[in-house]
N, C-alpha and C positions, 0 to 999 in steps of 0.2 A: 504494500499500500504506499502511495506517495506520501512523503514527509516534507513539510515545508519548514524552512528556516530563514533567518535574516540574510540579506545580501552581505551583511558585515560580520557574520559569525555562523559557523556550522552547527552550533548548539546554543540553546535548546531547539528541539524539533517539535512540530505540531502537525496535527491532521489538517486536512483542508477545512473542515468545519471550524476548528479552533483558530486557524489563520484568518478565516473570514470574520469570525466573531471579534477577534482582536483588532483587525484592520491594519495595524502597523506594528512592527516589532518593537520591543522595549528599548532597544538600542538605537532606534530611529531608522533602522533599515527597513527594506521592503521584503515581503515573503516571496521566496522562490522555491522551486522543487528541482532537485537534480535528476529526477526521472522524466523531465520534459523531453519529449521525443522518443521515449522508450516504446510508447504505443503510437503506431502510425495509422492514419485514416486511409482506407482503401480507395484510391483515386478511381479505379475502374468501375466502382459501384456508385459514384457520386451522382451521376445523372438520374439514377432511379430513386433518389431520396429527396423528399421535400424538406423545408426548413425545420420542421418539428423533428424529423428523423435525424437530421444532421446535428441539431442541438443536443439531442439525447446522446448521440455518439460522442461528440466532442467534449461535452460537459462530463460525461461518464468517464472519459479517459483522463481528464485533468483534475476531477474531484472524486477520486475513487472511493472515499469513505461514505459518500452519499449512496443510498441504495438505488437500484434502477427505478423502483417505484417512486422514490423521492424526486429523482431527476425528472421523470416523466410528468409528475404532478407540477413541478416548478415550471417546466416548459409550457404545459397547457395553460396554467394560470397567467404566465407572462405574455404569451403571444397569441392565444386563441381569441380572435375578435378585438384585439387591442390595437392592431395596426391597419392602415388603409388598404394594404395589398395582402393577398393570400401568400405571396412570396415573402412577406415581412420586409425584406430588403430587395426590392425589384431592381433589375439591371436594365438600363435604357441605352440602346445604341445611339451614337452620335452620327449624324449624316456625313459630316466632314471631320475627319480625325485632326485634332490639333497637332502641329508639327509637320515637317516636310517629308518624313520617311514613309507616310502612308500606312502605318500599322493601325489596324482597326481599333477604335477607342469606344469605351462604354462608360456610363455614369452609374455607379451603385448608389441608389437612393436610400439613405439611412434615416430619413427624417419623417417616416410615415407613422410614427407613434404618437402618443397623446400630447407631447409637448413640442413636436415638430423639429426635433434635434436627434442626432445620432446617439446621444446619451440614453435615450429611451430603451434602446436594445438591451443595454446592460442594466439599467436602473428599473426596468420592469422585472428583471430577473433577480437582482440582488436582494430585495426584501423577502422574496420567496426562499432563497438560499439561507438568508439570515434567520428566518423564522424556524428553520429546521436545525439550527445549531445548538439549541438549548436542551441539554440532557442532564439528568442527575442533579448535581449541586448547582448548576446554572439555570435550571428550568424556571425558577421564579425571579431570576435576575432581569432587570429591565435594561434596555440598550438605548443609549443616547447617540444618534448618528450626528457627527459634527463634520461639516463640509464647507470648504471654501470654493467659490465658483468664479470663473471668469465670464460666465454668462449663461451657459446651457446646463451644466451639471446641476445647478441649484434647483431649477424648476423640475427637471427630470427626477431628481432625488425626492423632492417634495411630493410629486405626483405618485411616486412609488411607495413612500413611507407614511403619507398622511393617514392618520387614524389606524395605522397598523398596530395590532395588539402587542403590548409589551415593548413598544418602541416609541421614542421621540426623535425629532430631527431639528437640528439647528443649522441654518445656512447663513454664511457670511458672503457678501458680494462687495466689490469695490464701488463705493458710492460715485455715481456720475460717470462710470467707465464701462457700463453695459448699455445695450440699446434700450430705447424706451419700451419696446415690446417685451424684451427680456425682463426689465425691471418690473413691469406690470404683471408678468406671469408669476413672479415671486411675491410681490407685495399684495396681491389679491388672493393668495393661496388660503384656502379654508382647511380646518383640521384642528382638533383639540390638542394635538401633540406637536404643533408646528411653531417654530420660532424663526423669523427672518430678520436679518439685521445688516444694514449698510456699514461699511468700514471706511474710515478716512485713510486711504492709502490705495495701493494697487493690488492686483491679485497675488503677486509674489509675496508682498507683505502679509496678506491674509493667510496664504498657504503656509508660510513659514511659521506664523503664530499658531495655526492649527497643529502643526507638527510639534511645537513646543508644548502645547496643551496635552497632547498624547504622551509626551515624555515627562510630564509633571507628576512624579510619584506621590507627592503629598495630596494633590488634587484627586488622583486616582483612589487614594486611601479614603478620603472624605466621601467620595461618591460611592465607593464600595460599602461604606458603613450605612449609606442610604439605599443600598440595593441597586445601584446603577453602575454599569460599565460603559465606557466610551468605545465607539467604533466609527469607521469612516465610510462614506459613499464615493469619495474620490477614487480615481483609478490607482491610487496607492493601495487600495484594497483589492486583493487578488480575486475576490468575488465580483468586482466591477470589471476587471480586466478579462477574465476567462470567457464571459458570454460574447465578447467582441470577436473572439477567434472564429466563432461560428460563421459570421457573414463573409469571411474570406472563402471558406469552403462553399458557401451558398452561391457566391458569385461565380466560382469555377463551375459548379453544377449547372447553373443557368447557361453559361457559355457552352458547355457540353450539349445541353438539351437543344440549344439553338443551332447546333452544328457549326459554331464559330471556331471551335478548337477540337482537337482529338485528345483523348486521355493521355497525359504525359507531356503535352505542350506547355511551354513556360508562359506565364502571364506576369506582366509588370503591374504593380499597384502604386498609384500616386495618392498620397494621403496628406491633406492639410492638417497640421498638428502643432500644438504648442507644448502640451505636457507629456507628449511622446507615448501616451497610452494607446491611442487608436492604431498607430503604426507598429507598436510593439506587439499588438495582437496578431498582426501579419507575420511578424518574426516567429511568434509561437506557432502559427499555422504552417510556416515553412519548415520549422523543426519537426512538425508532425507529418511531414510528407507532401505538403501542397507544392506543386511545381511553380516556384516563384523565381522569375529571372532577376528581379530587383524590386526593392522597396524604396520609393522616392519620397523624401520628406519635403513637403512644400510649406514654406514659412511666409509670414508677412514681413513688414518692415523690422519687427523685432526678431532679427534673423540669427539669434544666438546658436541655434542648431545647425544652420548652414555653416557658420564659422567653425563650429566644432567638427563637423563631418569633413571639412576641407583641410583643417589645420591640425586637429587633435587637441586643441586647447579650448576649454570651455571657460568663458569669461563672462560673468553676469554683471561686471562693473562697466556698464555702458548706458547710454540714454535709453529711457523707456518711452515708447511711442504709443499713444492712444490712436487706434486705427478703426476702420470700418469693419474689421474682423476681430471683435473684442475677445472672442473665446481663444484666440491665438496670441493675445497680448501677454506673453509670459516670458520671463527671463530665467526662471529656474524650472527646468523640465524634469520633474521628479522621476518619471518612469525610465529615464535614461540610465538610472542606477541599476535597474534590472539587466539592461543590455550590457553594461560594463561587467556585471558579474558573469554573464554567459560568455562574453567575448574574451574574458581573461581566464577562461576555464575554471571558473569558481574560485578565484583568488580573493577571498574575503578581506584579507589584510590590505591588498591593493585598493579594493573598493572603499574600505573604511578610511584609508589615508586620503583618497581622492575626495571623499565627502567631507572630511575634516578640513582639507585645504579649501574647498568651496565655501565652507562655513566661516573659516577664519580669514581668508584672503580674497574670497570672491572668485577664485579661478582654480583650475587644475589642468594638467596636461597628461594625457595617457601615453603609455609606452608605444613605441612605433609598431610593434607586432600586434598590439591590441587594436590600434587604429586601422591597420591593414586588414584585419579580420572584419572589422565593421564596414570598411569601404568595399569589401567583396560583396556585401549584401545590400548596402544602402547607398542611394544617390541623393541629391538634394538640389534645391533651387529656392528662390524667394521672389516676391513681388512687392514693389512699392505701391503706394496708394493710386498713382496714375495707372500703373500696370494692372491693378485689380479692376479698376473701372473699365479699362480697355478690354480686359478679358471677359467681363460681363457682357459688354457690347458685342465683342467678337463671337462669343458663343451663341448669342441670340441671332446675330446676322447669319451665321453659318449653319445653324442647326434649328432655329426657332425654339430654343430651349433656354429657360431662365435659370440662372444660378445665383447663389448668394455670394457675398464677398469672400468667405472662407474657401468655398469650392473654387472661386475664381483664382485664388492663389495657386491652387493645383492646376487649373486649366492653363494659366500662364506658364507654369513650369513645364507642362507637357508640350506647349508650343515651342519652348526654347531648348529643351533637352531631348536629344534623339533617344529612341527606345534602346534598351539594352539588347545586346546580340541575342539572336534566337528567340525573340519575344513574338508570340503569336497574337497577343492582344494586350491592350493597355486598359486598366480600369481605374477611373478617378472616383474616389470616395467622396460623395456629397454629404456634408455633415449637417446641414440645416436648410430649412425652407427659406427661400428668398423673402418670404413675407415676414420673417423675423427682423429683416433689415430693409423695409420698403423704401426708405428715403435714399439709402445708398444705391440700391438696385435701380430705382426709378431715375435717379440722377445720372447713373452710368448709361442708361438707355436714352438719355436726352429728353426725358419727359418732364413736364412742369410738375414740380413737387410742392404740394401744399404743406404748410407748417405742421399740420396734424398727421401723425403716422397712419391713422385709420382712414383719413381722406386719401392719403398717399396709396394705401392698399387698393382703394377703389380705382384710382388712376392706373395702377399697375395691372389690375384685373382687366380693365377695358382695353388697354394697349396690347396686352399679350394673349388675351383669351384664356388665361389661367384663372384659377379660383383660390382665394386665400383659405387656408385651413380654418374651419369653424372655430377651433379652440383659440385661434389668434384673433380673428375678427370679433369674436364675442367678448374679448377683453374690454372693449370700449364700454365704459359706464359701470364696470364692476367696481364694487367698493374696495378701497385700499384698506387692508387690515393690518399691515405691518409698516411702521414708520420709524422703527428704532435705528439709530446710528451711533457707533462707538468708535473710539480711537483703538489703535492696534493693542495697546496695553490694557484695554478694557474687555477684550474678547474672552479671556479666561473666566472672569467673574460672570460675564453674561452666560457662558455655557453652564457654569455651576448653578446659577439661578434657574435656568431652563431645565437642567437635569433634575434638580431637587423638586421641581413642580410636577414631575411625572406621577 
């Protein structure tokens, strides 16, 4: 049975259920399993399996201490009737492939869930997995989910955990640094166990504070005395990461069914990412046998990952930019730590020293052999704000297809970066509905943009013949229920108050 341990130490070890319940290791590291890749998914049979079958197979391989019946129940609860498409994550062909090499390109739509963002795929699953972690002495223990969001995780986590028995959820978001629609999604959230709070600072500030909260042993003891344990819904939680592996296999299965590729053909995936979780799931899929020619990191103007992947030096001491792709406005990519662990052949001492250097000096440089291993699998590119807008317009003009600013970063990179050798198809992961960012999208398309986001949605609908998701359009007029704002140093006390009110 797979055992999970910190990226920074081989002991102690935990089952998958224990790792999910804890969220983050006591030493600040992220949970990994050295058995990743021991169980391969049979590529020859993918075309015959729907999303539900694939999810059961992939999750069963990565979370082996859950019974088959538990996994099946989680999959049904998370995905049956909760997404707009029966495919859950449908694949859409582009009429005109971006780039000059003519390799066919597709968009994997990950935003068909209840909050119109890719985080729904994992955050409809995580509460179900979490609900099945309590046994024996933990059965009566309540869980407080604490999460920092750069825009989409917050609402998706709220939608998953609101009114969940035995759980509470506290979400922090950077005040004024998410879209108006994203903010309303969170501030109007109903639920007796819900706390939403703005933070005076950026996402990195909030995420770092959340990690400190998890590492606060005195706080943990006070909460334990009150019968509460903290856990996370960010992709630092392995239970958030693992469900995302499924849609890489689902994309490949859809390509097979469409006759676009043959089993064994290599596919390249381009992923807009800031915290590195979405693309790390692709790395997990590759380790599990998916034929991936390359994983391409697409960044916005906060291009810290691009610099790392090209130089081997990760440096967070740089200007922070607020862009039209706020979910990628991140300078500390937490999930990169998991990749460093695997790329260094499980060198916990190296990972621990790199993370200490990042904390103390704001940067680190990986050994040349580790960088070389990473560059064998990962490519990269980035787009500035003008290029993002141009990509939205270019995709619409060429394909009659509307994309959001995050997806546009990836579209631009596909235009600029030739496909990896022996690539049969390229898949761009589309992480959010364009209607979450109507002003940015309408402006890029040259449309008159009213000052009100909801009026802007209507302009976008009329001009493109598309329809805003009801859950976004219906935000207009909903009462705002959460108006709290705190400084970074007030986050811990806020969490403690919320936890003790469960």
